C-alpha positions in Angstrom: 97.4 54.7 62.6 94.4 57.0 62.0 93.0 56.3 58.8 94.1 58.7 56.4 94.2 59.3 52.2 94.7 56.0 50.9 94.2 54.3 54.1 91.9 51.8 55.7 91.4 48.9 58.0 93.8 49.4 61.0 96.7 47.2 62.4 99.6 47.3 64.3 103.7 47.8 62.2 106.4 45.1 63.4 109.0 46.6 62.1 111.9 43.7 62.8 115.0 45.5 63.1 115.7 49.1 63.1 116.0 50.8 59.8 116.2 54.0 57.7 113.4 55.2 55.9 113.0 57.2 53.5 108.7 58.0 53.7 107.5 60.4 50.2 103.7 61.4 50.6 102.8 64.6 49.8 99.4 63.8 51.4 100.1 65.6 54.6 97.5 63.3 56.8 99.0 60.0 55.3 102.5 60.7 55.4 102.1 62.3 59.0 100.7 58.5 60.1 102.9 56.5 58.4 106.0 58.3 59.6 104.6 58.1 63.2 103.8 54.2 63.7 107.3 53.8 61.7 109.1 55.6 64.4 107.6 54.1 67.1 108.6 50.3 65.8 111.9 51.8 66.4 112.4 52.8 62.3 114.3 56.2 61.6 111.9 58.0 58.8 112.7 60.9 56.9 109.5 62.3 55.7 109.3 64.5 52.5 106.5 65.6 50.7 107.6 66.5 47.1 110.5 64.8 44.7 112.4 67.6 44.4 113.1 66.7 48.5 113.2 63.5 47.9 116.0 63.0 45.9 118.0 66.2 48.1 118.2 64.0 50.3 118.6 60.4 49.0 121.7 62.6 47.1 122.8 62.8 50.7 121.7 60.0 53.0 121.8 56.3 52.7 118.2 54.4 53.2 117.3 50.8 53.6 113.4 51.2 52.5 112.1 54.1 50.3 108.1 54.6 50.4 106.8 56.5 46.9 104.1 58.2 46.3 104.1 58.3 42.3 101.7 61.8 42.0 104.5 64.2 43.7 105.0 67.6 43.2 107.5 69.7 41.7 109.2 66.2 40.4 107.6 62.9 40.1 107.9 59.9 42.0 108.4 58.3 38.2 111.7 60.8 38.1 113.0 59.9 42.0 113.1 55.8 41.1 114.8 56.4 37.9 117.5 59.5 39.0 117.6 57.3 42.1 118.2 53.4 40.4 120.8 55.5 38.1 123.0 57.2 40.7 123.4 53.6 42.4 121.3 53.6 45.3 120.5 50.1 46.2 116.8 51.4 49.2 114.2 48.6 48.3 111.6 51.0 46.7 107.9 50.0 47.8 105.2 52.7 45.5 102.6 54.1 46.8 100.1 55.3 43.5 96.0 55.8 42.9 97.3 54.6 39.7 95.8 50.9 39.0 96.7 50.5 35.7 99.1 47.8 34.3 101.3 49.9 32.4 101.8 52.2 35.0 103.4 49.3 37.2 105.1 48.1 34.8 107.0 50.9 33.9 107.8 51.4 37.5 108.8 48.2 38.3 110.8 48.5 34.8 112.4 51.7 36.6 113.6 49.7 39.6 110.6 49.5 42.2 110.4 46.5 43.9 106.7 46.5 44.5 103.4 48.3 44.1 100.7 49.5 45.9 97.2 50.9 45.1 95.9 53.6 47.2 93.6 53.3 49.1 95.3 50.4 50.9 94.3 48.6 54.2 97.0 48.7 56.3 97.4 45.1 56.9 98.6 45.3 52.9 100.8 47.6 53.8 102.4 46.2 56.5 103.0 43.1 55.0 104.7 44.5 52.0 107.1 46.2 54.0 107.9 43.6 56.2 108.9 41.6 52.7 111.1 44.1 51.5 112.5 44.6 55.4 113.7 41.0 55.1 115.2 41.3 51.6 117.0 44.5 52.8 118.1 44.2 56.5 118.5 40.3 56.8 122.2 39.7 56.6 123.7 36.6 54.4 124.6 34.7 57.4 122.2 34.1 60.1 124.0 35.1 63.1 127.1 37.6 62.9 129.6 36.5 65.7 133.2 37.7 67.0 135.4 36.1 69.9 132.4 34.3 71.8 129.6 37.4 70.7 127.1 36.0 68.9 124.1 38.8 67.2 121.2 37.9 64.8 120.1 40.4 63.3 116.5 38.7 62.0 115.7 37.4 65.7 116.8 40.4 67.6 118.7 39.1 70.1 122.6 38.5 70.8 124.5 36.9 73.8 127.8 36.4 75.2 128.7 32.4 75.3 125.1 31.5 75.3 124.4 34.6 77.7 121.8 36.5 76.5 122.2 40.4 76.5 120.0 43.1 77.3 120.4 45.7 74.8 118.3 49.1 73.8 116.9 49.1 70.1 120.1 51.7 69.4 122.8 49.8 71.7 121.7 46.9 69.3 122.1 48.6 65.6 125.3 49.6 66.6 126.1 46.8 67.2 124.7 45.3 64.2 126.2 47.8 62.1 130.0 47.8 62.9 129.7 44.3 62.6 128.4 44.2 59.2 131.1 46.8 58.0 134.2 44.5 59.9 137.5 46.1 59.4 135.8 48.8 58.5 136.2 52.4 60.5 132.7 54.1 60.9 133.1 57.6 61.5 130.8 59.2 64.2 128.5 61.0 61.7 128.4 57.9 59.6 126.9 55.9 62.4 124.9 58.6 63.7 123.4 58.7 60.0 123.0 55.1 60.4 120.6 55.0 63.7 118.7 58.1 63.9 117.4 60.3 61.0 117.3 63.6 60.1 115.2 65.7 62.3 116.4 63.6 65.6 117.9 66.8 67.6 120.0 64.9 69.3 123.9 65.6 68.6 126.1 62.9 67.6 128.4 62.6 70.6 125.5 60.6 71.5 127.2 57.9 69.5 129.8 58.1 71.9 127.1 57.2 74.6 125.9 54.4 73.2 129.3 53.2 72.5 129.7 53.5 76.1 127.2 52.1 77.2 127.2 48.6 74.9 130.9 47.7 75.9 129.8 48.2 79.4 127.0 45.8 78.7 129.4 43.1 77.0 132.1 43.5 79.6 129.6 42.5 82.4 128.7 39.4 80.2 132.5 38.9 79.9 132.5 39.9 76.4 136.4 41.2 75.1 135.9 44.3 74.3 135.7 44.4 70.6 134.7 47.6 69.5 138.1 50.5 69.0 138.3 53.2 68.8 140.7 55.0 66.4 140.5 58.5 67.8 139.6 61.2 65.5 138.6 58.8 63.3 135.6 56.5 64.1 134.9 53.2 65.8 135.9 49.8 63.9 135.2 46.0 64.7 138.4 43.9 63.4 138.4 41.3 61.0 140.0 38.3 62.8 
């Protein structure tokens, strides 16, 4: 990652699973640098430059992680945080701020922030904070998700059928995890697209049909039953046993 405002040193991100991130930062250099590297590691990132846009995105999309600067144009970060929590949004929030006062940290944490990082910061420290939040956000209550001989470990990013390892692309893996975590719930093509891609993607939500097809093919090749059901006109579901 190139050094930018508020950033020092150099490190590489190691995101443990595809997550959906909202990055709210008015510094163009820092915003683009962070977004580029998060996307390179498989995260789905929406990056915006002011608080008004942040609230608009939060009203429309669900996120696992929000990286939130406090000093923002139009609507400040504390108000974004306050309105976000009032709406019931459960995303983990990492606040970035040049303000190092104890009172500022306490206020942000009291409003619902999960962590607070003061600028300038070393990238290795940012990485560590994000890893901790991502683990808390994406690890399932049970270490593995299972159905009909299929086992998926979200934390280790591995899947197998009767002990035989599956080779899945990041998007195929994320699709399988999404369906397993919401077993019994029909997920529309649009909803799955929102979970797997960021709003800047030029792909159509029809890409979900392709992912479902390739995932089914790999499961069948490994000897797994066809657990993904298509509800025509509605979406896809893995039923409860």
